[in-house]
mmCIF file of the N, C-alpha and C atoms, coordinates in Angstrom:
data_MODEL
# 
_entry.id   MODEL 
# 
loop_
_atom_site.group_PDB 
_atom_site.id 
_atom_site.type_symbol 
_atom_site.label_atom_id 
_atom_site.label_alt_id 
_atom_site.label_comp_id 
_atom_site.label_asym_id 
_atom_site.label_entity_id 
_atom_site.label_seq_id 
_atom_site.pdbx_PDB_ins_code 
_atom_site.Cartn_x 
_atom_site.Cartn_y 
_atom_site.Cartn_z 
_atom_site.occupancy 
_atom_site.B_iso_or_equiv 
_atom_site.pdbx_formal_charge 
_atom_site.auth_seq_id 
_atom_site.auth_comp_id 
_atom_site.auth_asym_id 
_atom_site.auth_atom_id 
_atom_site.pdbx_PDB_model_num 
ATOM 1   N N  . MET A 1 1  ? 3.127   7.558   4.747   1.00 0.00 ? 1  MET A N  1 
ATOM 2   C CA . MET A 1 1  ? 2.780   8.283   5.948   1.00 0.00 ? 1  MET A CA 1 
ATOM 3   C C  . MET A 1 1  ? 3.808   8.049   7.047   1.00 0.00 ? 1  MET A C  1 
ATOM 4   N N  . SER A 1 2  ? 4.553   6.948   6.940   1.00 0.00 ? 2  SER A N  1 
ATOM 5   C CA . SER A 1 2  ? 5.606   6.685   7.915   1.00 0.00 ? 2  SER A CA 1 
ATOM 6   C C  . SER A 1 2  ? 6.930   7.302   7.478   1.00 0.00 ? 2  SER A C  1 
ATOM 7   N N  . ASN A 1 3  ? 6.891   8.110   6.405   1.00 0.00 ? 3  ASN A N  1 
ATOM 8   C CA . ASN A 1 3  ? 8.079   8.756   5.855   1.00 0.00 ? 3  ASN A CA 1 
ATOM 9   C C  . ASN A 1 3  ? 9.098   7.736   5.363   1.00 0.00 ? 3  ASN A C  1 
ATOM 10  N N  . GLY A 1 4  ? 8.600   6.628   4.825   1.00 0.00 ? 4  GLY A N  1 
ATOM 11  C CA . GLY A 1 4  ? 9.468   5.597   4.274   1.00 0.00 ? 4  GLY A CA 1 
ATOM 12  C C  . GLY A 1 4  ? 10.004  4.616   5.294   1.00 0.00 ? 4  GLY A C  1 
ATOM 13  N N  . ARG A 1 5  ? 9.635   4.771   6.547   1.00 0.00 ? 5  ARG A N  1 
ATOM 14  C CA . ARG A 1 5  ? 10.137  3.886   7.605   1.00 0.00 ? 5  ARG A CA 1 
ATOM 15  C C  . ARG A 1 5  ? 9.548   2.479   7.486   1.00 0.00 ? 5  ARG A C  1 
ATOM 16  N N  . TYR A 1 6  ? 8.264   2.385   7.187   1.00 0.00 ? 6  TYR A N  1 
ATOM 17  C CA . TYR A 1 6  ? 7.598   1.094   7.059   1.00 0.00 ? 6  TYR A CA 1 
ATOM 18  C C  . TYR A 1 6  ? 7.147   0.922   5.618   1.00 0.00 ? 6  TYR A C  1 
ATOM 19  N N  . MET A 1 7  ? 7.653   -0.085  4.962   1.00 0.00 ? 7  MET A N  1 
ATOM 20  C CA . MET A 1 7  ? 7.328   -0.325  3.568   1.00 0.00 ? 7  MET A CA 1 
ATOM 21  C C  . MET A 1 7  ? 6.264   -1.427  3.486   1.00 0.00 ? 7  MET A C  1 
ATOM 22  N N  . SER A 1 8  ? 5.358   -1.269  2.530   1.00 0.00 ? 8  SER A N  1 
ATOM 23  C CA . SER A 1 8  ? 4.342   -2.306  2.359   1.00 0.00 ? 8  SER A CA 1 
ATOM 24  C C  . SER A 1 8  ? 4.989   -3.528  1.704   1.00 0.00 ? 8  SER A C  1 
ATOM 25  N N  . ILE A 1 9  ? 4.384   -4.671  1.924   1.00 0.00 ? 9  ILE A N  1 
ATOM 26  C CA . ILE A 1 9  ? 4.913   -5.896  1.338   1.00 0.00 ? 9  ILE A CA 1 
ATOM 27  C C  . ILE A 1 9  ? 3.882   -6.484  0.391   1.00 0.00 ? 9  ILE A C  1 
ATOM 28  N N  . GLU A 1 10 ? 4.366   -7.224  -0.550  1.00 0.00 ? 10 GLU A N  1 
ATOM 29  C CA . GLU A 1 10 ? 3.496   -7.933  -1.470  1.00 0.00 ? 10 GLU A CA 1 
ATOM 30  C C  . GLU A 1 10 ? 3.332   -9.345  -0.926  1.00 0.00 ? 10 GLU A C  1 
ATOM 31  N N  . HIS A 1 11 ? 2.135   -9.882  -1.038  1.00 0.00 ? 11 HIS A N  1 
ATOM 32  C CA . HIS A 1 11 ? 1.939   -11.229 -0.535  1.00 0.00 ? 11 HIS A CA 1 
ATOM 33  C C  . HIS A 1 11 ? 1.091   -12.041 -1.492  1.00 0.00 ? 11 HIS A C  1 
ATOM 34  N N  . CYS A 1 12 ? 1.190   -13.321 -1.335  1.00 0.00 ? 12 CYS A N  1 
ATOM 35  C CA . CYS A 1 12 ? 0.430   -14.256 -2.148  1.00 0.00 ? 12 CYS A CA 1 
ATOM 36  C C  . CYS A 1 12 ? -0.103  -15.332 -1.210  1.00 0.00 ? 12 CYS A C  1 
ATOM 37  N N  . VAL A 1 13 ? -1.336  -15.703 -1.417  1.00 0.00 ? 13 VAL A N  1 
ATOM 38  C CA . VAL A 1 13 ? -1.942  -16.731 -0.583  1.00 0.00 ? 13 VAL A CA 1 
ATOM 39  C C  . VAL A 1 13 ? -2.166  -17.972 -1.432  1.00 0.00 ? 13 VAL A C  1 
ATOM 40  N N  . ILE A 1 14 ? -1.710  -19.079 -0.936  1.00 0.00 ? 14 ILE A N  1 
ATOM 41  C CA . ILE A 1 14 ? -1.930  -20.353 -1.614  1.00 0.00 ? 14 ILE A CA 1 
ATOM 42  C C  . ILE A 1 14 ? -2.818  -21.182 -0.691  1.00 0.00 ? 14 ILE A C  1 
ATOM 43  N N  . ALA A 1 15 ? -4.086  -21.299 -1.057  1.00 0.00 ? 15 ALA A N  1 
ATOM 44  C CA . ALA A 1 15 ? -5.041  -22.044 -0.229  1.00 0.00 ? 15 ALA A CA 1 
ATOM 45  C C  . ALA A 1 15 ? -4.825  -23.535 -0.442  1.00 0.00 ? 15 ALA A C  1 
ATOM 46  N N  . ASN A 1 16 ? -4.907  -24.285 0.643   1.00 0.00 ? 16 ASN A N  1 
ATOM 47  C CA . ASN A 1 16 ? -4.686  -25.724 0.530   1.00 0.00 ? 16 ASN A CA 1 
ATOM 48  C C  . ASN A 1 16 ? -5.976  -26.500 0.265   1.00 0.00 ? 16 ASN A C  1 
ATOM 49  N N  . GLY A 1 17 ? -7.115  -25.832 0.316   1.00 0.00 ? 17 GLY A N  1 
ATOM 50  C CA . GLY A 1 17 ? -8.377  -26.487 -0.009  1.00 0.00 ? 17 GLY A CA 1 
ATOM 51  C C  . GLY A 1 17 ? -8.988  -27.281 1.123   1.00 0.00 ? 17 GLY A C  1 
ATOM 52  N N  . SER A 1 18 ? -8.270  -27.528 2.206   1.00 0.00 ? 18 SER A N  1 
ATOM 53  C CA . SER A 1 18 ? -8.841  -28.321 3.289   1.00 0.00 ? 18 SER A CA 1 
ATOM 54  C C  . SER A 1 18 ? -9.196  -27.478 4.516   1.00 0.00 ? 18 SER A C  1 
ATOM 55  N N  . ASP A 1 19 ? -8.651  -26.293 4.619   1.00 0.00 ? 19 ASP A N  1 
ATOM 56  C CA . ASP A 1 19 ? -8.947  -25.420 5.753   1.00 0.00 ? 19 ASP A CA 1 
ATOM 57  C C  . ASP A 1 19 ? -9.710  -24.191 5.272   1.00 0.00 ? 19 ASP A C  1 
ATOM 58  N N  . ASN A 1 20 ? -10.549 -23.650 6.149   1.00 0.00 ? 20 ASN A N  1 
ATOM 59  C CA . ASN A 1 20 ? -11.225 -22.400 5.839   1.00 0.00 ? 20 ASN A CA 1 
ATOM 60  C C  . ASN A 1 20 ? -10.224 -21.261 5.892   1.00 0.00 ? 20 ASN A C  1 
ATOM 61  N N  . ARG A 1 21 ? -10.462 -20.284 5.055   1.00 0.00 ? 21 ARG A N  1 
ATOM 62  C CA . ARG A 1 21 ? -9.600  -19.108 5.023   1.00 0.00 ? 21 ARG A CA 1 
ATOM 63  C C  . ARG A 1 21 ? -10.476 -17.875 5.140   1.00 0.00 ? 21 ARG A C  1 
ATOM 64  N N  . ILE A 1 22 ? -10.089 -16.953 5.998   1.00 0.00 ? 22 ILE A N  1 
ATOM 65  C CA . ILE A 1 22 ? -10.855 -15.727 6.196   1.00 0.00 ? 22 ILE A CA 1 
ATOM 66  C C  . ILE A 1 22 ? -9.948  -14.541 5.907   1.00 0.00 ? 22 ILE A C  1 
ATOM 67  N N  . SER A 1 23 ? -10.433 -13.612 5.078   1.00 0.00 ? 23 SER A N  1 
ATOM 68  C CA . SER A 1 23 ? -9.712  -12.369 4.813   1.00 0.00 ? 23 SER A CA 1 
ATOM 69  C C  . SER A 1 23 ? -10.514 -11.224 5.399   1.00 0.00 ? 23 SER A C  1 
ATOM 70  N N  . VAL A 1 24 ? -9.827  -10.270 5.999   1.00 0.00 ? 24 VAL A N  1 
ATOM 71  C CA . VAL A 1 24 ? -10.484 -9.110  6.573   1.00 0.00 ? 24 VAL A CA 1 
ATOM 72  C C  . VAL A 1 24 ? -9.820  -7.860  5.995   1.00 0.00 ? 24 VAL A C  1 
ATOM 73  N N  . PRO A 1 25 ? -10.327 -7.371  4.863   1.00 0.00 ? 25 PRO A N  1 
ATOM 74  C CA . PRO A 1 25 ? -9.730  -6.155  4.308   1.00 0.00 ? 25 PRO A CA 1 
ATOM 75  C C  . PRO A 1 25 ? -10.198 -4.926  5.073   1.00 0.00 ? 25 PRO A C  1 
ATOM 76  N N  . ILE A 1 26 ? -9.323  -3.964  5.170   1.00 0.00 ? 26 ILE A N  1 
ATOM 77  C CA . ILE A 1 26 ? -9.656  -2.701  5.829   1.00 0.00 ? 26 ILE A CA 1 
ATOM 78  C C  . ILE A 1 26 ? -9.319  -1.581  4.849   1.00 0.00 ? 26 ILE A C  1 
ATOM 79  N N  . PHE A 1 27 ? -10.294 -0.752  4.575   1.00 0.00 ? 27 PHE A N  1 
ATOM 80  C CA . PHE A 1 27 ? -10.095 0.346   3.641   1.00 0.00 ? 27 PHE A CA 1 
ATOM 81  C C  . PHE A 1 27 ? -10.305 1.671   4.359   1.00 0.00 ? 27 PHE A C  1 
ATOM 82  N N  . ILE A 1 28 ? -9.377  2.560   4.185   1.00 0.00 ? 28 ILE A N  1 
ATOM 83  C CA . ILE A 1 28 ? -9.496  3.896   4.748   1.00 0.00 ? 28 ILE A CA 1 
ATOM 84  C C  . ILE A 1 28 ? -9.265  4.868   3.598   1.00 0.00 ? 28 ILE A C  1 
ATOM 85  N N  . ASN A 1 29 ? -10.301 5.583   3.241   1.00 0.00 ? 29 ASN A N  1 
ATOM 86  C CA . ASN A 1 29 ? -10.188 6.527   2.134   1.00 0.00 ? 29 ASN A CA 1 
ATOM 87  C C  . ASN A 1 29 ? -10.480 7.934   2.613   1.00 0.00 ? 29 ASN A C  1 
ATOM 88  N N  . PRO A 1 30 ? -9.499  8.798   2.520   1.00 0.00 ? 30 PRO A N  1 
ATOM 89  C CA . PRO A 1 30 ? -9.755  10.200  2.855   1.00 0.00 ? 30 PRO A CA 1 
ATOM 90  C C  . PRO A 1 30 ? -10.683 10.828  1.815   1.00 0.00 ? 30 PRO A C  1 
ATOM 91  N N  . ARG A 1 31 ? -11.184 11.992  2.128   1.00 0.00 ? 31 ARG A N  1 
ATOM 92  C CA . ARG A 1 31 ? -11.964 12.750  1.147   1.00 0.00 ? 31 ARG A CA 1 
ATOM 93  C C  . ARG A 1 31 ? -11.019 13.185  0.031   1.00 0.00 ? 31 ARG A C  1 
ATOM 94  N N  . PRO A 1 32 ? -11.512 13.345  -1.199  1.00 0.00 ? 32 PRO A N  1 
ATOM 95  C CA . PRO A 1 32 ? -10.639 13.755  -2.303  1.00 0.00 ? 32 PRO A CA 1 
ATOM 96  C C  . PRO A 1 32 ? -9.874  15.047  -2.026  1.00 0.00 ? 32 PRO A C  1 
ATOM 97  N N  . SER A 1 33 ? -10.459 15.942  -1.252  1.00 0.00 ? 33 SER A N  1 
ATOM 98  C CA . SER A 1 33 ? -9.807  17.228  -0.977  1.00 0.00 ? 33 SER A CA 1 
ATOM 99  C C  . SER A 1 33 ? -8.845  17.189  0.207   1.00 0.00 ? 33 SER A C  1 
ATOM 100 N N  . ASP A 1 34 ? -8.726  16.042  0.894   1.00 0.00 ? 34 ASP A N  1 
ATOM 101 C CA . ASP A 1 34 ? -7.802  15.928  2.028   1.00 0.00 ? 34 ASP A CA 1 
ATOM 102 C C  . ASP A 1 34 ? -6.358  15.847  1.538   1.00 0.00 ? 34 ASP A C  1 
ATOM 103 N N  . LYS A 1 35 ? -5.474  16.445  2.301   1.00 0.00 ? 35 LYS A N  1 
ATOM 104 C CA . LYS A 1 35 ? -4.043  16.371  2.003   1.00 0.00 ? 35 LYS A CA 1 
ATOM 105 C C  . LYS A 1 35 ? -3.467  15.165  2.732   1.00 0.00 ? 35 LYS A C  1 
ATOM 106 N N  . ILE A 1 36 ? -2.594  14.432  2.063   1.00 0.00 ? 36 ILE A N  1 
ATOM 107 C CA . ILE A 1 36 ? -1.912  13.313  2.713   1.00 0.00 ? 36 ILE A CA 1 
ATOM 108 C C  . ILE A 1 36 ? -0.417  13.607  2.728   1.00 0.00 ? 36 ILE A C  1 
ATOM 109 N N  . SER A 1 37 ? 0.204   13.238  3.824   1.00 0.00 ? 37 SER A N  1 
ATOM 110 C CA . SER A 1 37 ? 1.635   13.491  4.005   1.00 0.00 ? 37 SER A CA 1 
ATOM 111 C C  . SER A 1 37 ? 2.142   12.590  5.120   1.00 0.00 ? 37 SER A C  1 
ATOM 112 N N  . SER A 1 38 ? 3.394   12.724  5.440   1.00 0.00 ? 38 SER A N  1 
ATOM 113 C CA . SER A 1 38 ? 3.957   11.943  6.547   1.00 0.00 ? 38 SER A CA 1 
ATOM 114 C C  . SER A 1 38 ? 3.314   12.365  7.862   1.00 0.00 ? 38 SER A C  1 
ATOM 115 N N  . PHE A 1 39 ? 3.104   11.401  8.736   1.00 0.00 ? 39 PHE A N  1 
ATOM 116 C CA . PHE A 1 39 ? 2.581   11.709  10.065  1.00 0.00 ? 39 PHE A CA 1 
ATOM 117 C C  . PHE A 1 39 ? 3.584   12.596  10.804  1.00 0.00 ? 39 PHE A C  1 
ATOM 118 N N  . PRO A 1 40 ? 3.110   13.565  11.567  1.00 0.00 ? 40 PRO A N  1 
ATOM 119 C CA . PRO A 1 40 ? 4.045   14.409  12.335  1.00 0.00 ? 40 PRO A CA 1 
ATOM 120 C C  . PRO A 1 40 ? 4.958   13.577  13.236  1.00 0.00 ? 40 PRO A C  1 
ATOM 121 N N  . GLU A 1 41 ? 4.450   12.474  13.773  1.00 0.00 ? 41 GLU A N  1 
ATOM 122 C CA . GLU A 1 41 ? 5.261   11.618  14.653  1.00 0.00 ? 41 GLU A CA 1 
ATOM 123 C C  . GLU A 1 41 ? 6.441   11.005  13.904  1.00 0.00 ? 41 GLU A C  1 
ATOM 124 N N  . ALA A 1 42 ? 6.281   10.782  12.589  1.00 0.00 ? 42 ALA A N  1 
ATOM 125 C CA . ALA A 1 42 ? 7.376   10.207  11.800  1.00 0.00 ? 42 ALA A CA 1 
ATOM 126 C C  . ALA A 1 42 ? 8.485   11.228  11.565  1.00 0.00 ? 42 ALA A C  1 
ATOM 127 N N  . LEU A 1 43 ? 8.166   12.495  11.771  1.00 0.00 ? 43 LEU A N  1 
ATOM 128 C CA . LEU A 1 43 ? 9.151   13.557  11.571  1.00 0.00 ? 43 LEU A CA 1 
ATOM 129 C C  . LEU A 1 43 ? 9.595   14.185  12.889  1.00 0.00 ? 43 LEU A C  1 
ATOM 130 N N  . SER A 1 44 ? 9.175   13.602  14.007  1.00 0.00 ? 44 SER A N  1 
ATOM 131 C CA . SER A 1 44 ? 9.415   14.217  15.311  1.00 0.00 ? 44 SER A CA 1 
ATOM 132 C C  . SER A 1 44 ? 10.883  14.295  15.702  1.00 0.00 ? 44 SER A C  1 
ATOM 133 N N  . SER A 1 45 ? 11.706  13.432  15.134  1.00 0.00 ? 45 SER A N  1 
ATOM 134 C CA . SER A 1 45 ? 13.128  13.476  15.499  1.00 0.00 ? 45 SER A CA 1 
ATOM 135 C C  . SER A 1 45 ? 13.923  14.394  14.569  1.00 0.00 ? 45 SER A C  1 
ATOM 136 N N  . GLY A 1 46 ? 13.213  15.282  13.863  1.00 0.00 ? 46 GLY A N  1 
ATOM 137 C CA . GLY A 1 46 ? 13.889  16.246  13.007  1.00 0.00 ? 46 GLY A CA 1 
ATOM 138 C C  . GLY A 1 46 ? 14.134  15.769  11.587  1.00 0.00 ? 46 GLY A C  1 
ATOM 139 N N  . GLU A 1 47 ? 13.586  14.601  11.229  1.00 0.00 ? 47 GLU A N  1 
ATOM 140 C CA . GLU A 1 47 ? 13.758  14.104  9.861   1.00 0.00 ? 47 GLU A CA 1 
ATOM 141 C C  . GLU A 1 47 ? 13.062  15.026  8.868   1.00 0.00 ? 47 GLU A C  1 
ATOM 142 N N  . LYS A 1 48 ? 13.589  15.068  7.670   1.00 0.00 ? 48 LYS A N  1 
ATOM 143 C CA . LYS A 1 48 ? 12.943  15.778  6.572   1.00 0.00 ? 48 LYS A CA 1 
ATOM 144 C C  . LYS A 1 48 ? 11.935  14.839  5.925   1.00 0.00 ? 48 LYS A C  1 
ATOM 145 N N  . ALA A 1 49 ? 10.840  15.385  5.424   1.00 0.00 ? 49 ALA A N  1 
ATOM 146 C CA . ALA A 1 49 ? 9.831   14.576  4.740   1.00 0.00 ? 49 ALA A CA 1 
ATOM 147 C C  . ALA A 1 49 ? 10.409  14.004  3.448   1.00 0.00 ? 49 ALA A C  1 
ATOM 148 N N  . VAL A 1 50 ? 10.260  12.704  3.244   1.00 0.00 ? 50 VAL A N  1 
ATOM 149 C CA . VAL A 1 50 ? 10.743  12.034  2.040   1.00 0.00 ? 50 VAL A CA 1 
ATOM 150 C C  . VAL A 1 50 ? 9.790   12.292  0.872   1.00 0.00 ? 50 VAL A C  1 
ATOM 151 N N  . TYR A 1 51 ? 8.505   12.385  1.172   1.00 0.00 ? 51 TYR A N  1 
ATOM 152 C CA . TYR A 1 51 ? 7.487   12.565  0.142   1.00 0.00 ? 51 TYR A CA 1 
ATOM 153 C C  . TYR A 1 51 ? 6.805   13.913  0.306   1.00 0.00 ? 51 TYR A C  1 
ATOM 154 N N  . ASN A 1 52 ? 6.420   14.502  -0.815  1.00 0.00 ? 52 ASN A N  1 
ATOM 155 C CA . ASN A 1 52 ? 5.683   15.762  -0.792  1.00 0.00 ? 52 ASN A CA 1 
ATOM 156 C C  . ASN A 1 52 ? 4.253   15.546  -0.315  1.00 0.00 ? 52 ASN A C  1 
ATOM 157 N N  . GLU A 1 53 ? 3.688   16.544  0.301   1.00 0.00 ? 53 GLU A N  1 
ATOM 158 C CA . GLU A 1 53 ? 2.273   16.525  0.657   1.00 0.00 ? 53 GLU A CA 1 
ATOM 159 C C  . GLU A 1 53 ? 1.470   16.637  -0.643  1.00 0.00 ? 53 GLU A C  1 
ATOM 160 N N  . VAL A 1 54 ? 0.436   15.793  -0.784  1.00 0.00 ? 54 VAL A N  1 
ATOM 161 C CA . VAL A 1 54 ? -0.397  15.812  -1.995  1.00 0.00 ? 54 VAL A CA 1 
ATOM 162 C C  . VAL A 1 54 ? -1.859  15.702  -1.618  1.00 0.00 ? 54 VAL A C  1 
ATOM 163 N N  . LEU A 1 55 ? -2.708  16.125  -2.531  1.00 0.00 ? 55 LEU A N  1 
ATOM 164 C CA . LEU A 1 55 ? -4.139  15.902  -2.347  1.00 0.00 ? 55 LEU A CA 1 
ATOM 165 C C  . LEU A 1 55 ? -4.423  14.420  -2.575  1.00 0.00 ? 55 LEU A C  1 
ATOM 166 N N  . TYR A 1 56 ? -5.314  13.860  -1.775  1.00 0.00 ? 56 TYR A N  1 
ATOM 167 C CA . TYR A 1 56 ? -5.651  12.452  -1.939  1.00 0.00 ? 56 TYR A CA 1 
ATOM 168 C C  . TYR A 1 56 ? -6.165  12.184  -3.350  1.00 0.00 ? 56 TYR A C  1 
ATOM 169 N N  . TRP A 1 57 ? -6.934  13.108  -3.919  1.00 0.00 ? 57 TRP A N  1 
ATOM 170 C CA . TRP A 1 57 ? -7.477  12.937  -5.262  1.00 0.00 ? 57 TRP A CA 1 
ATOM 171 C C  . TRP A 1 57 ? -6.349  12.748  -6.278  1.00 0.00 ? 57 TRP A C  1 
ATOM 172 N N  . ASP A 1 58 ? -5.305  13.549  -6.185  1.00 0.00 ? 58 ASP A N  1 
ATOM 173 C CA . ASP A 1 58 ? -4.174  13.436  -7.109  1.00 0.00 ? 58 ASP A CA 1 
ATOM 174 C C  . ASP A 1 58 ? -3.433  12.113  -6.912  1.00 0.00 ? 58 ASP A C  1 
ATOM 175 N N  . TYR A 1 59 ? -3.269  11.710  -5.658  1.00 0.00 ? 59 TYR A N  1 
ATOM 176 C CA . TYR A 1 59 ? -2.615  10.425  -5.371  1.00 0.00 ? 59 TYR A CA 1 
ATOM 177 C C  . TYR A 1 59 ? -3.425  9.274   -5.949  1.00 0.00 ? 59 TYR A C  1 
ATOM 178 N N  . ALA A 1 60 ? -4.740  9.281   -5.747  1.00 0.00 ? 60 ALA A N  1 
ATOM 179 C CA . ALA A 1 60 ? -5.589  8.196   -6.227  1.00 0.00 ? 60 ALA A CA 1 
ATOM 180 C C  . ALA A 1 60 ? -5.562  8.117   -7.753  1.00 0.00 ? 60 ALA A C  1 
ATOM 181 N N  . LYS A 1 61 ? -5.607  9.257   -8.426  1.00 0.00 ? 61 LYS A N  1 
ATOM 182 C CA . LYS A 1 61 ? -5.536  9.251   -9.891  1.00 0.00 ? 61 LYS A CA 1 
ATOM 183 C C  . LYS A 1 61 ? -4.226  8.625   -10.358 1.00 0.00 ? 61 LYS A C  1 
ATOM 184 N N  . HIS A 1 62 ? -3.122  9.012   -9.744  1.00 0.00 ? 62 HIS A N  1 
ATOM 185 C CA . HIS A 1 62 ? -1.817  8.450   -10.117 1.00 0.00 ? 62 HIS A CA 1 
ATOM 186 C C  . HIS A 1 62 ? -1.783  6.948   -9.852  1.00 0.00 ? 62 HIS A C  1 
ATOM 187 N N  . PHE A 1 63 ? -2.266  6.524   -8.704  1.00 0.00 ? 63 PHE A N  1 
ATOM 188 C CA . PHE A 1 63 ? -2.227  5.118   -8.321  1.00 0.00 ? 63 PHE A CA 1 
ATOM 189 C C  . PHE A 1 63 ? -2.962  4.249   -9.328  1.00 0.00 ? 63 PHE A C  1 
ATOM 190 N N  . PHE A 1 64 ? -4.139  4.669   -9.752  1.00 0.00 ? 64 PHE A N  1 
ATOM 191 C CA . PHE A 1 64 ? -4.945  3.837   -10.644 1.00 0.00 ? 64 PHE A CA 1 
ATOM 192 C C  . PHE A 1 64 ? -4.527  3.953   -12.107 1.00 0.00 ? 64 PHE A C  1 
ATOM 193 N N  . ARG A 1 65 ? -3.723  4.942   -12.453 1.00 0.00 ? 65 ARG A N  1 
ATOM 194 C CA . ARG A 1 65 ? -3.222  5.071   -13.826 1.00 0.00 ? 65 ARG A CA 1 
ATOM 195 C C  . ARG A 1 65 ? -1.949  4.273   -14.067 1.00 0.00 ? 65 ARG A C  1 
ATOM 196 N N  . LYS A 1 66 ? -1.163  4.084   -13.025 1.00 0.00 ? 66 LYS A N  1 
ATOM 197 C CA . LYS A 1 66 ? 0.123   3.422   -13.230 1.00 0.00 ? 66 LYS A CA 1 
ATOM 198 C C  . LYS A 1 66 ? -0.068  1.917   -13.413 1.00 0.00 ? 66 LYS A C  1 
ATOM 199 N N  . ALA A 1 67 ? 0.858   1.311   -14.132 1.00 0.00 ? 67 ALA A N  1 
ATOM 200 C CA . ALA A 1 67 ? 0.802   -0.133  -14.366 1.00 0.00 ? 67 ALA A CA 1 
ATOM 201 C C  . ALA A 1 67 ? 1.220   -0.866  -13.091 1.00 0.00 ? 67 ALA A C  1 
ATOM 202 N N  . LEU A 1 68 ? 0.717   -2.075  -12.944 1.00 0.00 ? 68 LEU A N  1 
ATOM 203 C CA . LEU A 1 68 ? 1.154   -2.899  -11.823 1.00 0.00 ? 68 LEU A CA 1 
ATOM 204 C C  . LEU A 1 68 ? 2.628   -3.224  -12.018 1.00 0.00 ? 68 LEU A C  1 
ATOM 205 N N  . ASP A 1 69 ? 3.404   -3.090  -10.972 1.00 0.00 ? 69 ASP A N  1 
ATOM 206 C CA . ASP A 1 69 ? 4.841   -3.333  -11.098 1.00 0.00 ? 69 ASP A CA 1 
ATOM 207 C C  . ASP A 1 69 ? 5.338   -4.275  -10.008 1.00 0.00 ? 69 ASP A C  1 
ATOM 208 N N  . GLY A 1 70 ? 4.483   -5.188  -9.599  1.00 0.00 ? 70 GLY A N  1 
ATOM 209 C CA . GLY A 1 70 ? 4.836   -6.100  -8.523  1.00 0.00 ? 70 GLY A CA 1 
ATOM 210 C C  . GLY A 1 70 ? 5.916   -7.094  -8.908  1.00 0.00 ? 70 GLY A C  1 
ATOM 211 N N  . LYS A 1 71 ? 6.449   -7.739  -7.916  1.00 0.00 ? 71 LYS A N  1 
ATOM 212 C CA . LYS A 1 71 ? 7.477   -8.738  -8.133  1.00 0.00 ? 71 LYS A CA 1 
ATOM 213 C C  . LYS A 1 71 ? 6.866   -9.962  -8.782  1.00 0.00 ? 71 LYS A C  1 
ATOM 214 N N  . LYS A 1 72 ? 7.658   -10.666 -9.526  1.00 0.00 ? 72 LYS A N  1 
ATOM 215 C CA . LYS A 1 72 ? 7.213   -11.914 -10.142 1.00 0.00 ? 72 LYS A CA 1 
ATOM 216 C C  . LYS A 1 72 ? 7.526   -13.047 -9.177  1.00 0.00 ? 72 LYS A C  1 
ATOM 217 N N  . ASN A 1 73 ? 6.508   -13.755 -8.759  1.00 0.00 ? 73 ASN A N  1 
ATOM 218 C CA . ASN A 1 73 ? 6.689   -14.856 -7.836  1.00 0.00 ? 73 ASN A CA 1 
ATOM 219 C C  . ASN A 1 73 ? 6.221   -16.124 -8.543  1.00 0.00 ? 73 ASN A C  1 
ATOM 220 N N  . SER A 1 74 ? 7.141   -16.917 -9.023  1.00 0.00 ? 74 SER A N  1 
ATOM 221 C CA . SER A 1 74 ? 6.786   -18.093 -9.817  1.00 0.00 ? 74 SER A CA 1 
ATOM 222 C C  . SER A 1 74 ? 5.944   -19.070 -9.002  1.00 0.00 ? 74 SER A C  1 
ATOM 223 N N  . ARG A 1 75 ? 6.172   -19.169 -7.710  1.00 0.00 ? 75 ARG A N  1 
ATOM 224 C CA . ARG A 1 75 ? 5.393   -20.108 -6.893  1.00 0.00 ? 75 ARG A CA 1 
ATOM 225 C C  . ARG A 1 75 ? 3.924   -19.696 -6.876  1.00 0.00 ? 75 ARG A C  1 
ATOM 226 N N  . CYS A 1 76 ? 3.653   -18.415 -6.712  1.00 0.00 ? 76 CYS A N  1 
ATOM 227 C CA . CYS A 1 76 ? 2.276   -17.953 -6.700  1.00 0.00 ? 76 CYS A CA 1 
ATOM 228 C C  . CYS A 1 76 ? 1.637   -18.094 -8.066  1.00 0.00 ? 76 CYS A C  1 
ATOM 229 N N  . ARG A 1 77 ? 2.339   -17.680 -9.113  1.00 0.00 ? 77 ARG A N  1 
ATOM 230 C CA . ARG A 1 77 ? 1.767   -17.767 -10.455 1.00 0.00 ? 77 ARG A CA 1 
ATOM 231 C C  . ARG A 1 77 ? 1.478   -19.203 -10.821 1.00 0.00 ? 77 ARG A C  1 
ATOM 232 N N  . LYS A 1 78 ? 2.372   -20.121 -10.499 1.00 0.00 ? 78 LYS A N  1 
ATOM 233 C CA . LYS A 1 78 ? 2.204   -21.519 -10.855 1.00 0.00 ? 78 LYS A CA 1 
ATOM 234 C C  . LYS A 1 78 ? 0.959   -22.094 -10.164 1.00 0.00 ? 78 LYS A C  1 
ATOM 235 N N  . ASN A 1 79 ? 0.737   -21.749 -8.924  1.00 0.00 ? 79 ASN A N  1 
ATOM 236 C CA . ASN A 1 79 ? -0.398  -22.282 -8.176  1.00 0.00 ? 79 ASN A CA 1 
ATOM 237 C C  . ASN A 1 79 ? -1.709  -21.570 -8.481  1.00 0.00 ? 79 ASN A C  1 
ATOM 238 N N  . MET A 1 80 ? -1.638  -20.416 -9.119  1.00 0.00 ? 80 MET A N  1 
ATOM 239 C CA . MET A 1 80 ? -2.859  -19.696 -9.439  1.00 0.00 ? 80 MET A CA 1 
ATOM 240 C C  . MET A 1 80 ? -3.415  -20.111 -10.791 1.00 0.00 ? 80 MET A C  1 
ATOM 241 N N  . VAL A 1 81 ? -2.615  -20.762 -11.605 1.00 0.00 ? 81 VAL A N  1 
ATOM 242 C CA . VAL A 1 81 ? -3.060  -21.153 -12.956 1.00 0.00 ? 81 VAL A CA 1 
ATOM 243 C C  . VAL A 1 81 ? -3.879  -22.401 -12.896 1.00 0.00 ? 81 VAL A C  1 
# 
């Protein structure tokens, strides 16, 4: 939606066991028939859209069908085992 300007990051949490940890997930799901695309503000300086406009339903189907392709972080994997 930021037209590639802001990229999501992958993170790993390693709890130390002595402090409380609080997670606050936020989920925003459009209706399946809603179109998703770059925000108009991300294109306000005349940039071309990097991504095609798609139906949220099509995006969600693709997202859940594809394999996880995250980075391998040995520190996280070692502490999660």
